PDB file of N, CA, C and O in Angstrom:
ATOM      1  N   UNK A   1       0.850  -1.177   0.000  1.00  0.00           N
ATOM      2  CA  UNK A   1       0.000   0.000   0.000  1.00  0.00           C
ATOM      3  C   UNK A   1       0.892   1.235   0.000  1.00  0.00           C
ATOM      4  O   UNK A   1       1.850   1.318   0.768  1.00  0.00           O
ATOM      5  N   UNK A   2       0.579   2.171  -0.845  1.00  0.00           N
ATOM      6  CA  UNK A   2       1.351   3.404  -0.927  1.00  0.00           C
ATOM      7  C   UNK A   2       1.049   4.301   0.264  1.00  0.00           C
ATOM      8  O   UNK A   2      -0.066   4.311   0.785  1.00  0.00           O
ATOM      9  N   UNK A   3       2.046   5.044   0.680  1.00  0.00           N
ATOM     10  CA  UNK A   3       1.821   6.024   1.737  1.00  0.00           C
ATOM     11  C   UNK A   3       1.073   7.205   1.159  1.00  0.00           C
ATOM     12  O   UNK A   3       1.329   7.632   0.033  1.00  0.00           O
ATOM     13  N   UNK A   4       0.159   7.719   1.932  1.00  0.00           N
ATOM     14  CA  UNK A   4      -0.636   8.856   1.494  1.00  0.00           C
ATOM     15  C   UNK A   4      -0.102  10.121   2.128  1.00  0.00           C
ATOM     16  O   UNK A   4       0.268  10.116   3.302  1.00  0.00           O
ATOM     17  N   UNK A   5      -0.054  11.192   1.380  1.00  0.00           N
ATOM     18  CA  UNK A   5       0.309  12.475   1.957  1.00  0.00           C
ATOM     19  C   UNK A   5      -0.958  13.317   2.067  1.00  0.00           C
ATOM     20  O   UNK A   5      -2.040  12.887   1.667  1.00  0.00           O
ATOM     21  N   UNK A   6      -0.811  14.511   2.611  1.00  0.00           N
ATOM     22  CA  UNK A   6      -1.980  15.355   2.813  1.00  0.00           C
ATOM     23  C   UNK A   6      -2.705  15.610   1.498  1.00  0.00           C
ATOM     24  O   UNK A   6      -3.935  15.582   1.452  1.00  0.00           O
ATOM     25  N   UNK A   7      -1.955  15.856   0.431  1.00  0.00           N
ATOM     26  CA  UNK A   7      -2.587  16.097  -0.862  1.00  0.00           C
ATOM     27  C   UNK A   7      -3.310  14.853  -1.357  1.00  0.00           C
ATOM     28  O   UNK A   7      -4.354  14.953  -2.001  1.00  0.00           O
ATOM     29  N   UNK A   8      -2.753  13.670  -1.054  1.00  0.00           N
ATOM     30  CA  UNK A   8      -3.411  12.425  -1.432  1.00  0.00           C
ATOM     31  C   UNK A   8      -4.736  12.264  -0.722  1.00  0.00           C
ATOM     32  O   UNK A   8      -5.710  11.808  -1.320  1.00  0.00           O
ATOM     33  N   UNK A   9      -4.786  12.632   0.548  1.00  0.00           N
ATOM     34  CA  UNK A   9      -6.025  12.560   1.317  1.00  0.00           C
ATOM     35  C   UNK A   9      -7.047  13.527   0.721  1.00  0.00           C
ATOM     36  O   UNK A   9      -8.214  13.171   0.557  1.00  0.00           O
ATOM     37  N   UNK A  10      -6.619  14.730   0.401  1.00  0.00           N
ATOM     38  CA  UNK A  10      -7.532  15.713  -0.193  1.00  0.00           C
ATOM     39  C   UNK A  10      -8.107  15.195  -1.506  1.00  0.00           C
ATOM     40  O   UNK A  10      -9.297  15.359  -1.778  1.00  0.00           O
ATOM     41  N   UNK A  11      -7.262  14.573  -2.313  1.00  0.00           N
ATOM     42  CA  UNK A  11      -7.721  14.011  -3.587  1.00  0.00           C
ATOM     43  C   UNK A  11      -8.737  12.892  -3.332  1.00  0.00           C
ATOM     44  O   UNK A  11      -9.764  12.818  -4.006  1.00  0.00           O
ATOM     45  N   UNK A  12      -8.448  12.027  -2.361  1.00  0.00           N
ATOM     46  CA  UNK A  12      -9.377  10.936  -2.034  1.00  0.00           C
ATOM     47  C   UNK A  12     -10.708  11.482  -1.557  1.00  0.00           C
ATOM     48  O   UNK A  12     -11.764  10.967  -1.925  1.00  0.00           O
ATOM     49  N   UNK A  13     -10.663  12.518  -0.741  1.00  0.00           N
ATOM     50  CA  UNK A  13     -11.906  13.120  -0.255  1.00  0.00           C
ATOM     51  C   UNK A  13     -12.727  13.679  -1.416  1.00  0.00           C
ATOM     52  O   UNK A  13     -13.949  13.539  -1.442  1.00  0.00           O
ATOM     53  N   UNK A  14     -12.053  14.307  -2.367  1.00  0.00           N
ATOM     54  CA  UNK A  14     -12.757  14.853  -3.534  1.00  0.00           C
ATOM     55  C   UNK A  14     -13.386  13.729  -4.355  1.00  0.00           C
ATOM     56  O   UNK A  14     -14.521  13.855  -4.817  1.00  0.00           O
ATOM     57  N   UNK A  15     -12.661  12.643  -4.535  1.00  0.00           N
ATOM     58  CA  UNK A  15     -13.191  11.498  -5.276  1.00  0.00           C
ATOM     59  C   UNK A  15     -14.300  10.805  -4.490  1.00  0.00           C
ATOM     60  O   UNK A  15     -15.262  10.309  -5.075  1.00  0.00           O
ATOM     61  N   UNK A  16     -14.166  10.771  -3.167  1.00  0.00           N
ATOM     62  CA  UNK A  16     -15.190  10.156  -2.321  1.00  0.00           C
ATOM     63  C   UNK A  16     -16.513  10.900  -2.453  1.00  0.00           C
ATOM     64  O   UNK A  16     -17.580  10.287  -2.427  1.00  0.00           O
ATOM     65  N   UNK A  17     -16.440  12.215  -2.596  1.00  0.00           N
ATOM     66  CA  UNK A  17     -17.667  12.994  -2.771  1.00  0.00           C
ATOM     67  C   UNK A  17     -18.432  12.576  -4.019  1.00  0.00           C
ATOM     68  O   UNK A  17     -19.644  12.770  -4.111  1.00  0.00           O
ATOM     69  N   UNK A  18     -17.717  12.004  -4.972  1.00  0.00           N
ATOM     70  CA  UNK A  18     -18.350  11.501  -6.191  1.00  0.00           C
ATOM     71  C   UNK A  18     -18.869  10.074  -6.006  1.00  0.00           C
ATOM     72  O   UNK A  18     -19.486   9.508  -6.908  1.00  0.00           O
ATOM     73  N   UNK A  19     -18.610   9.492  -4.814  1.00  0.00           N
ATOM     74  CA  UNK A  19     -19.046   8.128  -4.545  1.00  0.00           C
ATOM     75  C   UNK A  19     -18.108   7.072  -5.078  1.00  0.00           C
ATOM     76  O   UNK A  19     -18.493   5.908  -5.190  1.00  0.00           O
ATOM     77  N   UNK A  20     -16.881   7.449  -5.411  1.00  0.00           N
ATOM     78  CA  UNK A  20     -15.895   6.531  -5.968  1.00  0.00           C
ATOM     79  C   UNK A  20     -15.497   5.491  -4.905  1.00  0.00           C
ATOM     80  O   UNK A  20     -14.891   5.854  -3.897  1.00  0.00           O
ATOM     81  N   UNK A  21     -15.828   4.205  -5.112  1.00  0.00           N
ATOM     82  CA  UNK A  21     -15.551   3.182  -4.100  1.00  0.00           C
ATOM     83  C   UNK A  21     -14.083   3.077  -3.700  1.00  0.00           C
ATOM     84  O   UNK A  21     -13.778   2.893  -2.522  1.00  0.00           O
ATOM     85  N   UNK A  22     -13.167   3.192  -4.668  1.00  0.00           N
ATOM     86  CA  UNK A  22     -11.749   3.087  -4.329  1.00  0.00           C
ATOM     87  C   UNK A  22     -11.303   4.229  -3.426  1.00  0.00           C
ATOM     88  O   UNK A  22     -10.482   4.032  -2.531  1.00  0.00           O
ATOM     89  N   UNK A  23     -11.836   5.409  -3.656  1.00  0.00           N
ATOM     90  CA  UNK A  23     -11.489   6.559  -2.814  1.00  0.00           C
ATOM     91  C   UNK A  23     -12.065   6.378  -1.415  1.00  0.00           C
ATOM     92  O   UNK A  23     -11.402   6.687  -0.425  1.00  0.00           O
ATOM     93  N   UNK A  24     -13.294   5.879  -1.327  1.00  0.00           N
ATOM     94  CA  UNK A  24     -13.907   5.617  -0.021  1.00  0.00           C
ATOM     95  C   UNK A  24     -13.076   4.595   0.747  1.00  0.00           C
ATOM     96  O   UNK A  24     -12.814   4.761   1.939  1.00  0.00           O
ATOM     97  N   UNK A  25     -12.668   3.541   0.056  1.00  0.00           N
ATOM     98  CA  UNK A  25     -11.843   2.490   0.663  1.00  0.00           C
ATOM     99  C   UNK A  25     -10.492   3.045   1.104  1.00  0.00           C
ATOM    100  O   UNK A  25     -10.024   2.748   2.203  1.00  0.00           O
ATOM    101  N   UNK A  26      -9.870   3.845   0.251  1.00  0.00           N
ATOM    102  CA  UNK A  26      -8.564   4.422   0.576  1.00  0.00           C
ATOM    103  C   UNK A  26      -8.648   5.323   1.802  1.00  0.00           C
ATOM    104  O   UNK A  26      -7.739   5.327   2.632  1.00  0.00           O
ATOM    105  N   UNK A  27      -9.726   6.082   1.923  1.00  0.00           N
ATOM    106  CA  UNK A  27      -9.912   6.901   3.128  1.00  0.00           C
ATOM    107  C   UNK A  27     -10.038   6.016   4.362  1.00  0.00           C
ATOM    108  O   UNK A  27      -9.488   6.339   5.415  1.00  0.00           O
ATOM    109  N   UNK A  28     -10.751   4.913   4.241  1.00  0.00           N
ATOM    110  CA  UNK A  28     -10.833   3.968   5.358  1.00  0.00           C
ATOM    111  C   UNK A  28      -9.461   3.457   5.756  1.00  0.00           C
ATOM    112  O   UNK A  28      -9.138   3.382   6.942  1.00  0.00           O
ATOM    113  N   UNK A  29      -8.656   3.106   4.763  1.00  0.00           N
ATOM    114  CA  UNK A  29      -7.284   2.644   5.047  1.00  0.00           C
ATOM    115  C   UNK A  29      -6.468   3.731   5.729  1.00  0.00           C
ATOM    116  O   UNK A  29      -5.737   3.467   6.683  1.00  0.00           O
ATOM    117  N   UNK A  30      -6.599   4.952   5.233  1.00  0.00           N
ATOM    118  CA  UNK A  30      -5.835   6.058   5.821  1.00  0.00           C
ATOM    119  C   UNK A  30      -6.179   6.217   7.295  1.00  0.00           C
ATOM    120  O   UNK A  30      -5.286   6.340   8.133  1.00  0.00           O
ATOM    121  N   UNK A  31      -7.469   6.213   7.615  1.00  0.00           N
ATOM    122  CA  UNK A  31      -7.881   6.433   9.001  1.00  0.00           C
ATOM    123  C   UNK A  31      -7.585   5.236   9.898  1.00  0.00           C
ATOM    124  O   UNK A  31      -7.389   5.421  11.099  1.00  0.00           O
ATOM    125  N   UNK A  32      -7.545   4.034   9.372  1.00  0.00           N
ATOM    126  CA  UNK A  32      -7.248   2.899  10.248  1.00  0.00           C
ATOM    127  C   UNK A  32      -5.748   2.689  10.436  1.00  0.00           C
ATOM    128  O   UNK A  32      -5.333   1.994  11.363  1.00  0.00           O
ATOM    129  N   UNK A  33      -4.935   3.284   9.568  1.00  0.00           N
ATOM    130  CA  UNK A  33      -3.488   3.129   9.691  1.00  0.00           C
ATOM    131  C   UNK A  33      -2.767   4.418  10.076  1.00  0.00           C
ATOM    132  O   UNK A  33      -1.586   4.388  10.421  1.00  0.00           O
ATOM    133  N   UNK A  34      -3.464   5.541  10.019  1.00  0.00           N
ATOM    134  CA  UNK A  34      -2.845   6.814  10.364  1.00  0.00           C
ATOM    135  C   UNK A  34      -1.952   7.374   9.277  1.00  0.00           C
ATOM    136  O   UNK A  34      -0.992   8.085   9.571  1.00  0.00           O
ATOM    137  N   UNK A  35      -2.250   7.068   8.037  1.00  0.00           N
ATOM    138  CA  UNK A  35      -1.468   7.600   6.916  1.00  0.00           C
ATOM    139  C   UNK A  35      -2.054   8.921   6.436  1.00  0.00           C
ATOM    140  O   UNK A  35      -3.091   8.950   5.773  1.00  0.00           O
ATOM    141  N   UNK A  36      -1.380  10.009   6.777  1.00  0.00           N
ATOM    142  CA  UNK A  36      -1.824  11.331   6.354  1.00  0.00           C
ATOM    143  C   UNK A  36      -2.861  11.948   7.267  1.00  0.00           C
ATOM    144  O   UNK A  36      -3.202  13.121   7.120  1.00  0.00           O
ATOM    145  N   UNK A  37      -3.364  11.166   8.211  1.00  0.00           N
ATOM    146  CA  UNK A  37      -4.372  11.605   9.182  1.00  0.00           C
ATOM    147  C   UNK A  37      -4.103  10.875  10.498  1.00  0.00           C
ATOM    148  O   UNK A  37      -3.323   9.924  10.538  1.00  0.00           O
ATOM    149  N   UNK A  38      -4.745  11.319  11.557  1.00  0.00           N
ATOM    150  CA  UNK A  38      -4.653  10.600  12.827  1.00  0.00           C
ATOM    151  C   UNK A  38      -5.489   9.330  12.741  1.00  0.00           C
ATOM    152  O   UNK A  38      -6.516   9.300  12.063  1.00  0.00           O
ATOM    153  N   UNK A  39      -5.049   8.290  13.425  1.00  0.00           N
ATOM    154  CA  UNK A  39      -5.838   7.055  13.466  1.00  0.00           C
ATOM    155  C   UNK A  39      -7.186   7.360  14.114  1.00  0.00           C
ATOM    156  O   UNK A  39      -7.258   7.963  15.184  1.00  0.00           O
ATOM    157  N   UNK A  40      -8.246   6.929  13.441  1.00  0.00           N
ATOM    158  CA  UNK A  40      -9.611   7.147  13.916  1.00  0.00           C
ATOM    159  C   UNK A  40     -10.450   5.987  13.394  1.00  0.00           C
ATOM    160  O   UNK A  40     -10.870   5.985  12.237  1.00  0.00           O
ATOM    161  N   UNK A  41     -10.693   4.997  14.261  1.00  0.00           N
ATOM    162  CA  UNK A  41     -11.414   3.808  13.823  1.00  0.00           C
ATOM    163  C   UNK A  41     -12.871   4.100  13.482  1.00  0.00           C
ATOM    164  O   UNK A  41     -13.449   3.427  12.629  1.00  0.00           O
ATOM    165  N   UNK A  42     -13.469   5.087  14.130  1.00  0.00           N
ATOM    166  CA  UNK A  42     -14.850   5.458  13.797  1.00  0.00           C
ATOM    167  C   UNK A  42     -14.886   5.986  12.359  1.00  0.00           C
ATOM    168  O   UNK A  42     -15.738   5.575  11.572  1.00  0.00           O
ATOM    169  N   UNK A  43     -13.977   6.883  12.017  1.00  0.00           N
ATOM    170  CA  UNK A  43     -13.921   7.402  10.650  1.00  0.00           C
ATOM    171  C   UNK A  43     -13.582   6.293   9.662  1.00  0.00           C
ATOM    172  O   UNK A  43     -14.172   6.224   8.583  1.00  0.00           O
ATOM    173  N   UNK A  44     -12.642   5.428  10.017  1.00  0.00           N
ATOM    174  CA  UNK A  44     -12.275   4.317   9.133  1.00  0.00           C
ATOM    175  C   UNK A  44     -13.482   3.434   8.860  1.00  0.00           C
ATOM    176  O   UNK A  44     -13.743   3.073   7.712  1.00  0.00           O
ATOM    177  N   UNK A  45     -14.218   3.085   9.908  1.00  0.00           N
ATOM    178  CA  UNK A  45     -15.406   2.242   9.759  1.00  0.00           C
ATOM    179  C   UNK A  45     -16.421   2.932   8.852  1.00  0.00           C
ATOM    180  O   UNK A  45     -17.025   2.291   7.992  1.00  0.00           O
ATOM    181  N   UNK A  46     -16.609   4.236   9.042  1.00  0.00           N
ATOM    182  CA  UNK A  46     -17.545   4.996   8.199  1.00  0.00           C
ATOM    183  C   UNK A  46     -17.162   4.876   6.734  1.00  0.00           C
ATOM    184  O   UNK A  46     -18.004   4.554   5.896  1.00  0.00           O
ATOM    185  N   UNK A  47     -15.892   5.133   6.418  1.00  0.00           N
ATOM    186  CA  UNK A  47     -15.464   5.097   5.018  1.00  0.00           C
ATOM    187  C   UNK A  47     -15.528   3.682   4.457  1.00  0.00           C
ATOM    188  O   UNK A  47     -15.941   3.489   3.313  1.00  0.00           O
ATOM    189  N   UNK A  48     -15.122   2.682   5.257  1.00  0.00           N
ATOM    190  CA  UNK A  48     -15.226   1.297   4.793  1.00  0.00           C
ATOM    191  C   UNK A  48     -16.691   0.921   4.559  1.00  0.00           C
ATOM    192  O   UNK A  48     -17.008   0.236   3.586  1.00  0.00           O
ATOM    193  N   UNK A  49     -17.573   1.362   5.438  1.00  0.00           N
ATOM    194  CA  UNK A  49     -18.989   1.070   5.286  1.00  0.00           C
ATOM    195  C   UNK A  49     -19.521   1.666   3.988  1.00  0.00           C
ATOM    196  O   UNK A  49     -20.247   1.005   3.246  1.00  0.00           O
ATOM    197  N   UNK A  50     -19.159   2.913   3.718  1.00  0.00           N
ATOM    198  CA  UNK A  50     -19.613   3.568   2.486  1.00  0.00           C
ATOM    199  C   UNK A  50     -19.061   2.860   1.250  1.00  0.00           C
ATOM    200  O   UNK A  50     -19.775   2.685   0.262  1.00  0.00           O
ATOM    201  N   UNK A  51     -17.801   2.456   1.301  1.00  0.00           N
ATOM    202  CA  UNK A  51     -17.211   1.725   0.172  1.00  0.00           C
ATOM    203  C   UNK A  51     -17.870   0.364   0.007  1.00  0.00           C
ATOM    204  O   UNK A  51     -18.121  -0.073  -1.116  1.00  0.00           O
ATOM    205  N   UNK A  52     -18.153  -0.309   1.118  1.00  0.00           N
ATOM    206  CA  UNK A  52     -18.815  -1.619   1.059  1.00  0.00           C
ATOM    207  C   UNK A  52     -20.192  -1.491   0.425  1.00  0.00           C
ATOM    208  O   UNK A  52     -20.620  -2.370  -0.323  1.00  0.00           O
ATOM    209  N   UNK A  53     -20.884  -0.403   0.722  1.00  0.00           N
ATOM    210  CA  UNK A  53     -22.202  -0.180   0.136  1.00  0.00           C
ATOM    211  C   UNK A  53     -22.110   0.027  -1.378  1.00  0.00           C
ATOM    212  O   UNK A  53     -23.094  -0.158  -2.093  1.00  0.00           O
ATOM    213  N   UNK A  54     -20.926   0.411  -1.862  1.00  0.00           N
ATOM    214  CA  UNK A  54     -20.694   0.575  -3.303  1.00  0.00           C
ATOM    215  C   UNK A  54     -20.155  -0.710  -3.928  1.00  0.00           C
ATOM    216  O   UNK A  54     -19.812  -0.731  -5.110  1.00  0.00           O
ATOM    217  N   UNK A  55     -20.081  -1.791  -3.130  1.00  0.00           N
ATOM    218  CA  UNK A  55     -19.678  -3.087  -3.672  1.00  0.00           C
ATOM    219  C   UNK A  55     -18.250  -3.513  -3.400  1.00  0.00           C
ATOM    220  O   UNK A  55     -17.820  -4.541  -3.922  1.00  0.00           O
ATOM    221  N   UNK A  56     -17.496  -2.769  -2.608  1.00  0.00           N
ATOM    222  CA  UNK A  56     -16.110  -3.120  -2.342  1.00  0.00           C
ATOM    223  C   UNK A  56     -16.022  -4.250  -1.312  1.00  0.00           C
ATOM    224  O   UNK A  56     -16.348  -4.064  -0.140  1.00  0.00           O
ATOM    225  N   UNK A  57     -15.577  -5.417  -1.770  1.00  0.00           N
ATOM    226  CA  UNK A  57     -15.387  -6.557  -0.856  1.00  0.00           C
ATOM    227  C   UNK A  57     -14.269  -6.292   0.136  1.00  0.00           C
ATOM    228  O   UNK A  57     -14.366  -6.666   1.305  1.00  0.00           O
ATOM    229  N   UNK A  58     -13.208  -5.646  -0.330  1.00  0.00           N
ATOM    230  CA  UNK A  58     -12.082  -5.339   0.552  1.00  0.00           C
ATOM    231  C   UNK A  58     -12.533  -4.449   1.703  1.00  0.00           C
ATOM    232  O   UNK A  58     -12.131  -4.643   2.851  1.00  0.00           O
ATOM    233  N   UNK A  59     -13.379  -3.465   1.378  1.00  0.00           N
ATOM    234  CA  UNK A  59     -13.895  -2.564   2.410  1.00  0.00           C
ATOM    235  C   UNK A  59     -14.767  -3.327   3.401  1.00  0.00           C
ATOM    236  O   UNK A  59     -14.688  -3.100   4.609  1.00  0.00           O
ATOM    237  N   UNK A  60     -15.586  -4.216   2.896  1.00  0.00           N
ATOM    238  CA  UNK A  60     -16.431  -5.022   3.780  1.00  0.00           C
ATOM    239  C   UNK A  60     -15.577  -5.839   4.731  1.00  0.00           C
ATOM    240  O   UNK A  60     -15.872  -5.924   5.923  1.00  0.00           O
ATOM    241  N   UNK A  61     -14.515  -6.442   4.204  1.00  0.00           N
ATOM    242  CA  UNK A  61     -13.624  -7.247   5.040  1.00  0.00           C
ATOM    243  C   UNK A  61     -12.904  -6.396   6.084  1.00  0.00           C
ATOM    244  O   UNK A  61     -12.805  -6.783   7.249  1.00  0.00           O
ATOM    245  N   UNK A  62     -12.400  -5.234   5.661  1.00  0.00           N
ATOM    246  CA  UNK A  62     -11.690  -4.352   6.598  1.00  0.00           C
ATOM    247  C   UNK A  62     -12.638  -3.809   7.658  1.00  0.00           C
ATOM    248  O   UNK A  62     -12.261  -3.680   8.823  1.00  0.00           O
ATOM    249  N   UNK A  63     -13.861  -3.492   7.262  1.00  0.00           N
ATOM    250  CA  UNK A  63     -14.858  -3.029   8.225  1.00  0.00           C
ATOM    251  C   UNK A  63     -15.079  -4.089   9.294  1.00  0.00           C
ATOM    252  O   UNK A  63     -15.176  -3.769  10.479  1.00  0.00           O
ATOM    253  N   UNK A  64     -15.158  -5.341   8.882  1.00  0.00           N
ATOM    254  CA  UNK A  64     -15.315  -6.438   9.832  1.00  0.00           C
ATOM    255  C   UNK A  64     -14.120  -6.571  10.759  1.00  0.00           C
ATOM    256  O   UNK A  64     -14.277  -6.819  11.955  1.00  0.00           O
ATOM    257  N   UNK A  65     -12.929  -6.408  10.208  1.00  0.00           N
ATOM    258  CA  UNK A  65     -11.714  -6.522  11.026  1.00  0.00           C
ATOM    259  C   UNK A  65     -11.634  -5.422  12.079  1.00  0.00           C
ATOM    260  O   UNK A  65     -11.365  -5.705  13.247  1.00  0.00           O
ATOM    261  N   UNK A  66     -11.862  -4.176  11.682  1.00  0.00           N
ATOM    262  CA  UNK A  66     -11.728  -3.109  12.674  1.00  0.00           C
ATOM    263  C   UNK A  66     -12.894  -3.090  13.648  1.00  0.00           C
ATOM    264  O   UNK A  66     -12.767  -2.573  14.758  1.00  0.00           O
ATOM    265  N   UNK A  67     -14.036  -3.652  13.241  1.00  0.00           N
ATOM    266  CA  UNK A  67     -15.178  -3.730  14.161  1.00  0.00           C
ATOM    267  C   UNK A  67     -14.831  -4.533  15.405  1.00  0.00           C
ATOM    268  O   UNK A  67     -15.383  -4.294  16.479  1.00  0.00           O
ATOM    269  N   UNK A  68     -13.922  -5.477  15.260  1.00  0.00           N
ATOM    270  CA  UNK A  68     -13.502  -6.308  16.386  1.00  0.00           C
ATOM    271  C   UNK A  68     -12.725  -5.499  17.423  1.00  0.00           C
ATOM    272  O   UNK A  68     -12.613  -5.907  18.579  1.00  0.00           O
ATOM    273  N   UNK A  69     -12.190  -4.357  17.009  1.00  0.00           N
ATOM    274  CA  UNK A  69     -11.425  -3.494  17.905  1.00  0.00           C
ATOM    275  C   UNK A  69     -12.265  -2.334  18.445  1.00  0.00           C
ATOM    276  O   UNK A  69     -11.764  -1.489  19.186  1.00  0.00           O
ATOM    277  N   UNK A  70     -13.542  -2.302  18.068  1.00  0.00           N
ATOM    278  CA  UNK A  70     -14.414  -1.192  18.445  1.00  0.00           C
ATOM    279  C   UNK A  70     -15.524  -1.693  19.365  1.00  0.00           C
ATOM    280  O   UNK A  70     -15.884  -2.870  19.346  1.00  0.00           O
ATOM    281  N   UNK A  71     -16.061  -0.770  20.175  1.00  0.00           N
ATOM    282  CA  UNK A  71     -17.214  -1.143  20.985  1.00  0.00           C
ATOM    283  C   UNK A  71     -18.498  -0.757  20.242  1.00  0.00           C
ATOM    284  O   UNK A  71     -18.453  -0.104  19.199  1.00  0.00           O
ATOM    285  N   UNK A  72     -19.630  -1.169  20.791  1.00  0.00           N
ATOM    286  CA  UNK A  72     -20.918  -0.951  20.134  1.00  0.00           C
ATOM    287  C   UNK A  72     -21.223   0.535  19.934  1.00  0.00           C
ATOM    288  O   UNK A  72     -21.818   0.913  18.925  1.00  0.00           O
ATOM    289  N   UNK A  73     -20.825   1.373  20.880  1.00  0.00           N
ATOM    290  CA  UNK A  73     -21.068   2.815  20.762  1.00  0.00           C
ATOM    291  C   UNK A  73     -20.278   3.399  19.599  1.00  0.00           C
ATOM    292  O   UNK A  73     -20.795   4.226  18.848  1.00  0.00           O
ATOM    293  N   UNK A  74     -19.032   2.975  19.448  1.00  0.00           N
ATOM    294  CA  UNK A  74     -18.205   3.462  18.345  1.00  0.00           C
ATOM    295  C   UNK A  74     -18.765   3.018  16.993  1.00  0.00           C
ATOM    296  O   UNK A  74     -18.793   3.799  16.042  1.00  0.00           O
ATOM    297  N   UNK A  75     -19.205   1.778  16.914  1.00  0.00           N
ATOM    298  CA  UNK A  75     -19.773   1.269  15.662  1.00  0.00           C
ATOM    299  C   UNK A  75     -21.052   2.026  15.323  1.00  0.00           C
ATOM    300  O   UNK A  75     -21.268   2.401  14.171  1.00  0.00           O
ATOM    301  N   UNK A  76     -21.892   2.250  16.314  1.00  0.00           N
ATOM    302  CA  UNK A  76     -23.130   3.001  16.082  1.00  0.00           C
ATOM    303  C   UNK A  76     -22.822   4.417  15.608  1.00  0.00           C
ATOM    304  O   UNK A  76     -23.510   4.941  14.732  1.00  0.00           O
ATOM    305  N   UNK A  77     -21.797   5.037  16.178  1.00  0.00           N
ATOM    306  CA  UNK A  77     -21.412   6.393  15.750  1.00  0.00           C
ATOM    307  C   UNK A  77     -20.904   6.381  14.310  1.00  0.00           C
ATOM    308  O   UNK A  77     -21.231   7.277  13.532  1.00  0.00           O
ATOM    309  N   UNK A  78     -20.117   5.383  13.954  1.00  0.00           N
ATOM    310  CA  UNK A  78     -19.620   5.276  12.582  1.00  0.00           C
ATOM    311  C   UNK A  78     -20.778   5.098  11.607  1.00  0.00           C
ATOM    312  O   UNK A  78     -20.777   5.686  10.525  1.00  0.00           O
ATOM    313  N   UNK A  79     -21.753   4.299  11.980  1.00  0.00           N
ATOM    314  CA  UNK A  79     -22.917   4.089  11.122  1.00  0.00           C
ATOM    315  C   UNK A  79     -23.739   5.371  11.000  1.00  0.00           C
ATOM    316  O   UNK A  79     -24.237   5.696   9.922  1.00  0.00           O
ATOM    317  N   UNK A  80     -23.876   6.096  12.111  1.00  0.00           N
ATOM    318  CA  UNK A  80     -24.590   7.370  12.081  1.00  0.00           C
ATOM    319  C   UNK A  80     -23.893   8.345  11.146  1.00  0.00           C
ATOM    320  O   UNK A  80     -24.538   9.019  10.343  1.00  0.00           O
ATOM    321  N   UNK A  81     -22.547   8.416  11.257  1.00  0.00           N
ATOM    322  CA  UNK A  81     -21.788   9.322  10.399  1.00  0.00           C
ATOM    323  C   UNK A  81     -21.922   8.938   8.927  1.00  0.00           C
ATOM    324  O   UNK A  81     -22.001   9.813   8.065  1.00  0.00           O
ATOM    325  N   UNK A  82     -21.946   7.651   8.634  1.00  0.00           N
ATOM    326  CA  UNK A  82     -22.107   7.205   7.248  1.00  0.00           C
ATOM    327  C   UNK A  82     -23.480   7.621   6.708  1.00  0.00           C
ATOM    328  O   UNK A  82     -23.587   8.102   5.580  1.00  0.00           O
ATOM    329  N   UNK A  83     -24.520   7.435   7.512  1.00  0.00           N
ATOM    330  CA  UNK A  83     -25.860   7.853   7.084  1.00  0.00           C
ATOM    331  C   UNK A  83     -25.907   9.362   6.870  1.00  0.00           C
ATOM    332  O   UNK A  83     -26.498   9.842   5.903  1.00  0.00           O
ATOM    333  N   UNK A  84     -25.279  10.105   7.779  1.00  0.00           N
ATOM    334  CA  UNK A  84     -25.259  11.569   7.663  1.00  0.00           C
ATOM    335  C   UNK A  84     -24.522  11.994   6.396  1.00  0.00           C
ATOM    336  O   UNK A  84     -24.963  12.905   5.696  1.00  0.00           O
ATOM    337  N   UNK A  85     -23.412  11.343   6.101  1.00  0.00           N
ATOM    338  CA  UNK A  85     -22.628  11.652   4.911  1.00  0.00           C
ATOM    339  C   UNK A  85     -23.461  11.395   3.656  1.00  0.00           C
ATOM    340  O   UNK A  85     -23.473  12.207   2.731  1.00  0.00           O
ATOM    341  N   UNK A  86     -24.159  10.252   3.635  1.00  0.00           N
ATOM    342  CA  UNK A  86     -25.003   9.941   2.490  1.00  0.00           C
ATOM    343  C   UNK A  86     -26.113  10.968   2.322  1.00  0.00           C
ATOM    344  O   UNK A  86     -26.394  11.408   1.207  1.00  0.00           O
ATOM    345  N   UNK A  87     -26.740  11.347   3.420  1.00  0.00           N
ATOM    346  CA  UNK A  87     -27.837  12.319   3.369  1.00  0.00           C
ATOM    347  C   UNK A  87     -27.340  13.681   2.888  1.00  0.00           C
ATOM    348  O   UNK A  87     -28.074  14.399   2.209  1.00  0.00           O
ATOM    349  N   UNK A  88     -26.115  14.042   3.226  1.00  0.00           N
ATOM    350  CA  UNK A  88     -25.577  15.345   2.838  1.00  0.00           C
ATOM    351  C   UNK A  88     -25.279  15.432   1.349  1.00  0.00           C
ATOM    352  O   UNK A  88     -25.132  16.529   0.810  1.00  0.00           O
ATOM    353  N   UNK A  89     -25.190  14.307   0.689  1.00  0.00           N
ATOM    354  CA  UNK A  89     -24.891  14.278  -0.756  1.00  0.00           C
ATOM    355  C   UNK A  89     -26.129  14.432  -1.604  1.00  0.00           C
ATOM    356  O   UNK A  89     -26.020  14.590  -2.820  1.00  0.00           O
ATOM    357  N   UNK A  90     -27.294  14.390  -1.008  1.00  0.00           N
ATOM    358  CA  UNK A  90     -28.542  14.453  -1.796  1.00  0.00           C
ATOM    359  C   UNK A  90     -29.276  15.730  -1.562  1.00  0.00           C
ATOM    360  O   UNK A  90     -30.340  15.944  -2.143  1.00  0.00           O
TER     361      UNK A  90
END
């Protein structure tokens, strides 16, 4: 996996706004590994969830893996953020 810099994160965010599954997945990776951003499993879960909803198997698998490190409140918050993100696009 390539290291992401701040500009890479900005590019991924711009592509994510278009619903691009690879960008959504890459943002999840960035937040779960701390590449270009602080580690944030809630944000990672949100991005993986959004990518999984677009058909990304890798995102679905990663979402499952990090869910094991999260509590129910964190998972619920990630799901809430994903719903909010989706609603903001329409």
